[in-house]
Biopython code that builds the backbone (N, CA, C, O; Angstrom):
import numpy as np
from Bio.PDB.StructureBuilder import StructureBuilder

atoms = [
    (1, "MET", "N", (-23.000, -4.379, 17.501)),
    (1, "MET", "CA", (-24.477, -4.750, 16.762)),
    (1, "MET", "C", (-24.664, -4.010, 15.529)),
    (1, "MET", "O", (-25.710, -4.047, 14.881)),
    (2, "ILE", "N", (-23.446, -3.215, 15.154)),
    (2, "ILE", "CA", (-23.489, -3.057, 13.305)),
    (2, "ILE", "C", (-24.004, -3.920, 12.342)),
    (2, "ILE", "O", (-24.917, -3.929, 11.516)),
    (3, "ASP", "N", (-22.610, -5.041, 12.946)),
    (3, "ASP", "CA", (-22.544, -5.945, 12.350)),
    (3, "ASP", "C", (-23.321, -7.060, 11.812)),
    (3, "ASP", "O", (-23.452, -7.491, 10.667)),
    (4, "SER", "N", (-24.148, -7.665, 13.763)),
    (4, "SER", "CA", (-24.912, -8.463, 13.348)),
    (4, "SER", "C", (-26.661, -8.084, 13.177)),
    (4, "SER", "O", (-27.622, -8.851, 13.233)),
    (5, "ASP", "N", (-26.612, -6.511, 12.938)),
    (5, "ASP", "CA", (-27.635, -6.098, 13.009)),
    (5, "ASP", "C", (-28.501, -4.835, 12.329)),
    (5, "ASP", "O", (-29.570, -4.349, 12.699)),
    (6, "PRO", "N", (-27.810, -4.553, 11.418)),
    (6, "PRO", "CA", (-27.581, -3.583, 11.342)),
    (6, "PRO", "C", (-28.751, -1.979, 11.464)),
    (6, "PRO", "O", (-28.580, -0.762, 11.543)),
    (7, "GLU", "N", (-30.219, -3.184, 11.405)),
    (7, "GLU", "CA", (-31.554, -2.045, 11.714)),
    (7, "GLU", "C", (-31.733, -1.427, 12.964)),
    (7, "GLU", "O", (-31.933, -0.247, 13.253)),
    (8, "LEU", "N", (-31.595, -2.713, 13.839)),
    (8, "LEU", "CA", (-31.292, -2.468, 15.399)),
    (8, "LEU", "C", (-30.489, -0.888, 15.148)),
    (8, "LEU", "O", (-31.019, 0.214, 15.006)),
    (9, "ALA", "N", (-29.084, -1.245, 15.158)),
    (9, "ALA", "CA", (-28.052, -0.360, 15.552)),
    (9, "ALA", "C", (-28.721, 1.095, 14.761)),
    (9, "ALA", "O", (-28.761, 2.203, 15.295)),
    (10, "ILE", "N", (-29.140, 0.820, 13.591)),
    (10, "ILE", "CA", (-30.022, 2.277, 13.975)),
    (10, "ILE", "C", (-30.734, 2.623, 14.021)),
    (10, "ILE", "O", (-30.873, 3.663, 13.376)),
    (11, "ASN", "N", (-31.428, 2.313, 14.499)),
    (11, "ASN", "CA", (-33.144, 2.308, 15.752)),
    (11, "ASN", "C", (-32.320, 3.357, 16.650)),
    (11, "ASN", "O", (-32.377, 4.587, 16.664)),
    (12, "PHE", "N", (-31.354, 2.250, 17.570)),
    (12, "PHE", "CA", (-30.149, 2.880, 18.456)),
    (12, "PHE", "C", (-29.676, 4.215, 18.483)),
    (12, "PHE", "O", (-29.804, 4.915, 19.488)),
    (13, "LEU", "N", (-28.981, 4.723, 17.140)),
    (13, "LEU", "CA", (-28.997, 5.544, 16.491)),
    (13, "LEU", "C", (-29.694, 6.742, 16.342)),
    (13, "LEU", "O", (-29.217, 7.761, 16.841)),
    (14, "LYS", "N", (-30.455, 6.768, 15.903)),
    (14, "LYS", "CA", (-31.688, 7.454, 15.589)),
    (14, "LYS", "C", (-32.251, 8.202, 17.350)),
    (14, "LYS", "O", (-32.732, 9.323, 17.515)),
    (15, "ASN", "N", (-32.035, 7.363, 18.216)),
    (15, "ASN", "CA", (-32.414, 7.833, 19.497)),
    (15, "ASN", "C", (-31.148, 9.010, 20.590)),
    (15, "ASN", "O", (-31.210, 9.929, 21.406)),
    (16, "ALA", "N", (-30.266, 8.283, 19.976)),
    (16, "ALA", "CA", (-29.009, 9.309, 20.265)),
    (16, "ALA", "C", (-28.649, 10.379, 19.866)),
    (16, "ALA", "O", (-27.914, 11.252, 20.327)),
    (17, "LEU", "N", (-29.378, 10.233, 18.709)),
    (17, "LEU", "CA", (-29.177, 12.011, 17.156)),
    (17, "LEU", "C", (-30.378, 12.209, 18.003)),
    (17, "LEU", "O", (-30.152, 13.285, 18.556)),
    (18, "PHE", "N", (-31.525, 11.777, 18.416)),
    (18, "PHE", "CA", (-32.791, 12.651, 18.504)),
    (18, "PHE", "C", (-31.670, 13.224, 20.026)),
    (18, "PHE", "O", (-31.318, 14.357, 20.356)),
    (19, "LEU", "N", (-31.506, 12.445, 20.383)),
    (19, "LEU", "CA", (-30.900, 13.385, 21.997)),
    (19, "LEU", "C", (-30.412, 14.364, 21.770)),
    (19, "LEU", "O", (-30.892, 15.446, 22.108)),
    (20, "ASP", "N", (-28.725, 14.132, 20.783)),
    (20, "ASP", "CA", (-28.317, 15.108, 21.058)),
    (20, "ASP", "C", (-27.965, 15.207, 18.904)),
    (20, "ASP", "O", (-27.254, 14.263, 18.558)),
    (21, "PRO", "N", (-28.158, 15.653, 18.339)),
    (21, "PRO", "CA", (-28.300, 16.019, 16.784)),
    (21, "PRO", "C", (-26.900, 16.210, 16.324)),
    (21, "PRO", "O", (-26.593, 15.959, 15.158)),
    (22, "GLU", "N", (-26.056, 16.637, 17.180)),
    (22, "GLU", "CA", (-24.900, 16.955, 16.601)),
    (22, "GLU", "C", (-23.882, 16.243, 17.154)),
    (22, "GLU", "O", (-22.841, 16.898, 17.117)),
    (23, "LEU", "N", (-23.736, 15.035, 17.715)),
    (23, "LEU", "CA", (-23.356, 13.844, 18.079)),
    (23, "LEU", "C", (-22.774, 13.106, 16.970)),
    (23, "LEU", "O", (-23.342, 12.141, 16.459)),
    (24, "SER", "N", (-21.015, 13.802, 16.387)),
    (24, "SER", "CA", (-20.814, 13.390, 15.113)),
    (24, "SER", "C", (-20.544, 11.704, 15.196)),
    (24, "SER", "O", (-20.701, 10.808, 14.367)),
    (25, "ILE", "N", (-20.119, 11.719, 16.433)),
    (25, "ILE", "CA", (-20.112, 9.563, 16.311)),
    (25, "ILE", "C", (-21.498, 8.566, 15.828)),
    (25, "ILE", "O", (-21.551, 7.547, 15.140)),
    (26, "ALA", "N", (-22.120, 9.039, 16.241)),
    (26, "ALA", "CA", (-23.648, 8.930, 16.547)),
    (26, "ALA", "C", (-23.875, 8.891, 14.899)),
    (26, "ALA", "O", (-24.249, 7.810, 14.443)),
    (27, "TRP", "N", (-23.676, 9.995, 13.974)),
    (27, "TRP", "CA", (-24.292, 10.220, 12.698)),
    (27, "TRP", "C", (-23.019, 8.924, 11.666)),
    (27, "TRP", "O", (-23.260, 8.224, 10.683)),
    (28, "ASN", "N", (-22.187, 9.037, 12.190)),
    (28, "ASN", "CA", (-20.977, 8.204, 12.041)),
    (28, "ASN", "C", (-20.914, 6.532, 11.558)),
    (28, "ASN", "O", (-20.615, 5.774, 10.635)),
    (29, "ASN", "N", (-21.444, 6.611, 12.955)),
    (29, "ASN", "CA", (-22.012, 5.047, 13.155)),
    (29, "ASN", "C", (-22.918, 4.683, 12.347)),
    (29, "ASN", "O", (-22.794, 3.713, 11.599)),
    (30, "ILE", "N", (-24.052, 5.506, 12.413)),
    (30, "ILE", "CA", (-25.350, 5.140, 11.958)),
    (30, "ILE", "C", (-25.195, 5.479, 10.101)),
    (30, "ILE", "O", (-26.008, 5.069, 9.273)),
    (31, "GLY", "N", (-24.192, 6.150, 9.842)),
    (31, "GLY", "CA", (-23.727, 5.841, 8.392)),
    (31, "GLY", "C", (-23.191, 4.643, 8.147)),
    (31, "GLY", "O", (-23.740, 4.263, 7.113)),
    (32, "ILE", "N", (-22.353, 3.745, 8.541)),
    (32, "ILE", "CA", (-21.364, 2.752, 8.386)),
    (32, "ILE", "C", (-23.260, 1.416, 8.799)),
    (32, "ILE", "O", (-23.429, 0.345, 8.216)),
    (33, "ALA", "N", (-23.928, 1.806, 9.504)),
    (33, "ALA", "CA", (-25.519, 0.753, 9.384)),
    (33, "ALA", "C", (-25.699, 0.725, 8.357)),
    (33, "ALA", "O", (-25.632, -0.315, 7.703)),
    (34, "TYR", "N", (-26.143, 2.470, 7.618)),
    (34, "TYR", "CA", (-27.222, 2.280, 7.006)),
    (34, "TYR", "C", (-26.424, 1.814, 5.653)),
    (34, "TYR", "O", (-27.212, 1.425, 4.791)),
    (35, "LEU", "N", (-24.937, 1.754, 5.230)),
    (35, "LEU", "CA", (-24.339, 1.644, 4.272)),
    (35, "LEU", "C", (-24.411, -0.162, 4.523)),
    (35, "LEU", "O", (-24.893, -0.783, 3.576)),
    (36, "ARG", "N", (-23.995, -0.908, 5.632)),
    (36, "ARG", "CA", (-24.338, -2.615, 5.105)),
    (36, "ARG", "C", (-25.712, -3.365, 4.979)),
    (36, "ARG", "O", (-25.948, -4.507, 4.585)),
    (37, "SER", "N", (-26.880, -1.982, 5.615)),
    (37, "SER", "CA", (-28.211, -2.183, 5.142)),
    (37, "SER", "C", (-28.325, -1.623, 3.906)),
    (37, "SER", "O", (-29.416, -1.101, 3.675)),
    (38, "GLY", "N", (-27.296, -1.578, 2.831)),
    (38, "GLY", "CA", (-28.045, -0.942, 1.574)),
    (38, "GLY", "C", (-28.558, 0.094, 1.126)),
    (38, "GLY", "O", (-29.024, 0.259, -0.002)),
    (39, "LYS", "N", (-28.475, 1.066, 2.255)),
    (39, "LYS", "CA", (-29.184, 2.502, 1.840)),
    (39, "LYS", "C", (-28.317, 3.381, 1.879)),
    (39, "LYS", "O", (-28.251, 4.119, 2.862)),
    (40, "ASP", "N", (-27.379, 3.518, 0.730)),
    (40, "ASP", "CA", (-26.226, 4.372, 0.343)),
    (40, "ASP", "C", (-26.705, 5.691, 0.412)),
    (40, "ASP", "O", (-25.705, 6.350, 0.697)),
    (41, "SER", "N", (-27.335, 6.190, 0.348)),
    (41, "SER", "CA", (-27.660, 7.971, -0.070)),
    (41, "SER", "C", (-28.367, 8.205, 1.628)),
    (41, "SER", "O", (-28.673, 9.352, 1.952)),
    (42, "PHE", "N", (-28.565, 7.138, 2.546)),
    (42, "PHE", "CA", (-28.936, 7.749, 3.358)),
    (42, "PHE", "C", (-27.394, 7.423, 4.724)),
    (42, "PHE", "O", (-27.374, 7.701, 5.923)),
    (43, "ALA", "N", (-26.694, 6.992, 4.159)),
    (43, "ALA", "CA", (-25.418, 6.717, 4.752)),
    (43, "ALA", "C", (-24.795, 7.324, 4.042)),
    (43, "ALA", "O", (-23.740, 6.705, 4.182)),
    (44, "GLU", "N", (-24.552, 8.155, 3.282)),
    (44, "GLU", "CA", (-23.865, 9.048, 2.673)),
    (44, "GLU", "C", (-24.153, 10.667, 3.064)),
    (44, "GLU", "O", (-23.184, 11.402, 2.873)),
    (45, "PHE", "N", (-25.150, 11.184, 3.492)),
    (45, "PHE", "CA", (-26.197, 11.746, 4.192)),
    (45, "PHE", "C", (-25.398, 11.742, 5.533)),
    (45, "PHE", "O", (-24.874, 12.815, 5.836)),
    (46, "SER", "N", (-25.257, 10.838, 6.256)),
    (46, "SER", "CA", (-25.169, 10.510, 7.488)),
    (46, "SER", "C", (-23.753, 11.087, 7.308)),
    (46, "SER", "O", (-23.586, 12.283, 7.548)),
    (47, "PHE", "N", (-22.814, 10.391, 6.939)),
    (47, "PHE", "CA", (-21.109, 10.920, 6.930)),
    (47, "PHE", "C", (-21.083, 11.905, 6.731)),
    (47, "PHE", "O", (-20.029, 12.342, 7.192)),
    (48, "GLN", "N", (-21.964, 13.098, 6.009)),
    (48, "GLN", "CA", (-21.463, 13.946, 5.917)),
    (48, "GLN", "C", (-22.092, 14.803, 6.706)),
    (48, "GLN", "O", (-21.858, 16.007, 6.596)),
    (49, "SER", "N", (-23.342, 14.134, 7.985)),
    (49, "SER", "CA", (-23.836, 14.704, 8.919)),
    (49, "SER", "C", (-22.416, 14.849, 9.970)),
    (49, "SER", "O", (-22.081, 15.922, 10.470)),
    (50, "ALA", "N", (-21.601, 13.403, 10.204)),
    (50, "ALA", "CA", (-21.021, 13.852, 10.965)),
    (50, "ALA", "C", (-19.463, 14.302, 10.363)),
    (50, "ALA", "O", (-18.415, 13.977, 10.921)),
    (51, "PHE", "N", (-19.502, 14.686, 9.771)),
    (51, "PHE", "CA", (-18.370, 15.981, 8.812)),
    (51, "PHE", "C", (-18.870, 16.985, 9.912)),
    (51, "PHE", "O", (-18.382, 17.340, 10.985)),
    (52, "ARG", "N", (-19.923, 17.282, 9.305)),
    (52, "ARG", "CA", (-20.640, 18.954, 9.589)),
    (52, "ARG", "C", (-19.974, 19.300, 11.095)),
    (52, "ARG", "O", (-19.278, 20.218, 11.527)),
    (53, "ALA", "N", (-20.770, 17.636, 11.866)),
    (53, "ALA", "CA", (-20.585, 18.266, 13.243)),
    (53, "ALA", "C", (-19.169, 18.240, 14.289)),
    (53, "ALA", "O", (-18.987, 18.254, 15.507)),
    (54, "ASN", "N", (-18.247, 18.192, 12.983)),
    (54, "ASN", "CA", (-16.925, 17.957, 13.490)),
    (54, "ASN", "C", (-16.245, 17.971, 12.389)),
    (54, "ASN", "O", (-16.628, 17.174, 11.532)),
    (55, "ARG", "N", (-15.321, 18.650, 12.133)),
    (55, "ARG", "CA", (-14.621, 18.715, 10.869)),
    (55, "ARG", "C", (-13.506, 18.154, 10.895)),
    (55, "ARG", "O", (-12.894, 17.659, 9.949)),
    (56, "GLU", "N", (-13.030, 18.255, 12.647)),
    (56, "GLU", "CA", (-11.438, 18.173, 13.160)),
    (56, "GLU", "C", (-11.991, 16.167, 13.212)),
    (56, "GLU", "O", (-10.968, 15.571, 13.552)),
    (57, "ALA", "N", (-12.835, 15.412, 13.059)),
    (57, "ALA", "CA", (-12.901, 14.077, 13.452)),
    (57, "ALA", "C", (-12.291, 12.926, 12.139)),
    (57, "ALA", "O", (-13.076, 12.782, 11.201)),
    (58, "ALA", "N", (-11.675, 12.562, 12.104)),
    (58, "ALA", "CA", (-10.979, 11.665, 11.000)),
    (58, "ALA", "C", (-11.919, 10.516, 11.070)),
    (58, "ALA", "O", (-11.544, 9.942, 10.048)),
    (59, "THR", "N", (-12.358, 10.171, 11.287)),
    (59, "THR", "CA", (-13.342, 9.358, 10.980)),
    (59, "THR", "C", (-14.165, 9.480, 9.949)),
    (59, "THR", "O", (-14.206, 8.672, 9.021)),
    (60, "PRO", "N", (-15.017, 10.706, 10.064)),
    (60, "PRO", "CA", (-15.946, 10.777, 9.066)),
    (60, "PRO", "C", (-15.670, 11.120, 7.773)),
    (60, "PRO", "O", (-16.285, 10.826, 6.749)),
    (61, "VAL", "N", (-14.501, 11.891, 7.954)),
    (61, "VAL", "CA", (-13.491, 12.442, 6.696)),
    (61, "VAL", "C", (-13.214, 11.004, 5.515)),
    (61, "VAL", "O", (-13.411, 10.788, 4.320)),
    (62, "SER", "N", (-12.586, 10.176, 6.839)),
    (62, "SER", "CA", (-11.968, 9.312, 6.049)),
    (62, "SER", "C", (-13.299, 7.787, 4.977)),
    (62, "SER", "O", (-12.923, 6.998, 4.111)),
    (63, "ASN", "N", (-14.300, 7.899, 5.376)),
    (63, "ASN", "CA", (-15.935, 7.038, 5.614)),
    (63, "ASN", "C", (-16.248, 7.942, 4.222)),
    (63, "ASN", "O", (-16.642, 7.339, 3.224)),
    (64, "LEU", "N", (-16.090, 9.179, 4.189)),
    (64, "LEU", "CA", (-16.192, 10.052, 3.214)),
    (64, "LEU", "C", (-15.852, 9.706, 1.709)),
    (64, "LEU", "O", (-16.429, 9.614, 0.626)),
    (65, "ALA", "N", (-14.364, 9.543, 2.353)),
    (65, "ALA", "CA", (-13.447, 9.932, 0.762)),
    (65, "ALA", "C", (-13.514, 8.182, 0.557)),
    (65, "ALA", "O", (-13.780, 7.704, -0.546)),
    (66, "ARG", "N", (-13.265, 7.400, 1.648)),
    (66, "ARG", "CA", (-13.918, 5.660, 0.921)),
    (66, "ARG", "C", (-15.128, 5.212, 0.155)),
    (66, "ARG", "O", (-15.245, 4.212, -0.553)),
    (67, "TYR", "N", (-16.142, 6.289, 0.479)),
    (67, "TYR", "CA", (-17.638, 5.543, 0.418)),
    (67, "TYR", "C", (-17.379, 6.327, -0.857)),
    (67, "TYR", "O", (-17.078, 5.401, -1.609)),
    (68, "TYR", "N", (-17.316, 7.215, -1.444)),
    (68, "TYR", "CA", (-16.990, 8.759, -2.838)),
    (68, "TYR", "C", (-16.451, 7.134, -3.977)),
    (68, "TYR", "O", (-17.122, 6.474, -4.770)),
    (69, "ARG", "N", (-15.248, 7.029, -3.617)),
    (69, "ARG", "CA", (-13.949, 6.061, -3.958)),
    (69, "ARG", "C", (-14.642, 4.932, -4.712)),
    (69, "ARG", "O", (-14.606, 4.626, -5.904)),
    (70, "ASP", "N", (-15.556, 4.178, -3.234)),
    (70, "ASP", "CA", (-16.060, 2.703, -3.767)),
    (70, "ASP", "C", (-17.247, 3.147, -4.975)),
    (70, "ASP", "O", (-17.373, 2.259, -5.819)),
    (71, "LYS", "N", (-18.218, 4.474, -5.223)),
    (71, "LYS", "CA", (-19.003, 4.746, -5.979)),
    (71, "LYS", "C", (-18.554, 5.351, -7.482)),
    (71, "LYS", "O", (-19.259, 5.758, -8.405)),
    (72, "GLY", "N", (-16.589, 5.209, -7.305)),
    (72, "GLY", "CA", (-16.258, 5.529, -8.496)),
    (72, "GLY", "C", (-16.296, 7.691, -8.314)),
    (72, "GLY", "O", (-16.390, 8.393, -9.321)),
    (73, "ASN", "N", (-16.248, 7.996, -7.592)),
    (73, "ASN", "CA", (-16.448, 9.713, -7.527)),
    (73, "ASN", "C", (-14.967, 9.765, -7.009)),
    (73, "ASN", "O", (-14.436, 9.819, -5.900)),
    (74, "LEU", "N", (-14.593, 9.730, -8.151)),
    (74, "LEU", "CA", (-12.281, 10.305, -7.290)),
    (74, "LEU", "C", (-12.613, 11.526, -7.385)),
    (74, "LEU", "O", (-11.499, 11.733, -6.903)),
    (75, "ARG", "N", (-13.159, 12.826, -7.567)),
    (75, "ARG", "CA", (-12.961, 13.992, -7.583)),
    (75, "ARG", "C", (-13.691, 13.980, -5.660)),
    (75, "ARG", "O", (-12.942, 13.642, -4.744)),
    (76, "LEU", "N", (-14.683, 14.259, -5.477)),
    (76, "LEU", "CA", (-14.764, 14.265, -4.006)),
    (76, "LEU", "C", (-13.652, 13.480, -3.377)),
    (76, "LEU", "O", (-12.734, 13.927, -2.690)),
    (77, "ALA", "N", (-13.939, 11.932, -3.809)),
    (77, "ALA", "CA", (-13.303, 10.986, -2.365)),
    (77, "ALA", "C", (-11.408, 11.895, -2.426)),
    (77, "ALA", "O", (-10.650, 11.797, -1.461)),
    (78, "ARG", "N", (-11.122, 12.463, -3.361)),
    (78, "ARG", "CA", (-9.874, 13.311, -3.355)),
    (78, "ARG", "C", (-10.470, 14.373, -2.931)),
    (78, "ARG", "O", (-10.124, 15.227, -3.747)),
    (79, "ARG", "N", (-11.233, 14.928, -2.077)),
    (79, "ARG", "CA", (-11.808, 16.363, -1.580)),
    (79, "ARG", "C", (-11.797, 15.952, 0.217)),
    (79, "ARG", "O", (-11.516, 16.563, 1.248)),
    (80, "TYR", "N", (-12.315, 14.455, -0.165)),
    (80, "TYR", "CA", (-12.430, 14.549, 1.486)),
    (80, "TYR", "C", (-10.617, 13.486, 2.056)),
    (80, "TYR", "O", (-10.211, 13.328, 3.207)),
    (81, "GLU", "N", (-10.083, 13.075, 0.988)),
    (81, "GLU", "CA", (-8.879, 12.606, 2.057)),
    (81, "GLU", "C", (-7.503, 13.959, 1.687)),
    (81, "GLU", "O", (-6.324, 13.965, 2.042)),
    (82, "GLU", "N", (-7.950, 14.541, 1.212)),
    (82, "GLU", "CA", (-7.134, 16.116, 1.363)),
    (82, "GLU", "C", (-7.778, 16.794, 2.481)),
    (82, "GLU", "O", (-7.175, 17.858, 2.346)),
    (83, "ALA", "N", (-8.448, 16.970, 3.360)),
    (83, "ALA", "CA", (-9.677, 17.145, 4.206)),
    (83, "ALA", "C", (-8.561, 17.243, 5.163)),
    (83, "ALA", "O", (-8.787, 17.429, 6.359)),
]
sb = StructureBuilder()
sb.init_structure("model")
sb.init_model(0)
sb.init_chain("A")
sb.init_seg("    ")
for serial, (resi, resn, name, xyz) in enumerate(atoms, 1):
    if name == "N":
        sb.init_residue(resn, " ", resi, " ")
    sb.init_atom(name, np.array(xyz, "f"), 0.0, 1.0, " ", f" {name:<3s}", serial, name[0])
structure = sb.get_structure()
């Protein structure tokens, strides 16, 4: 769904986060959907929220590192690569 219709995915994931605002996987997936919709600042916030919700989950850390590397912020990218 994220690939074919990111806006629809965002709406579904917003509902999931309404029910459980600490659901790391939903934050991470909505971040991917935002990124694919060109809403980079929302994607960054979502990846950070996924990381805060579960600091041991590897996927949000990886997505944050990749996000910052793609944006040219190597200092922050390294911070998450070392987390």
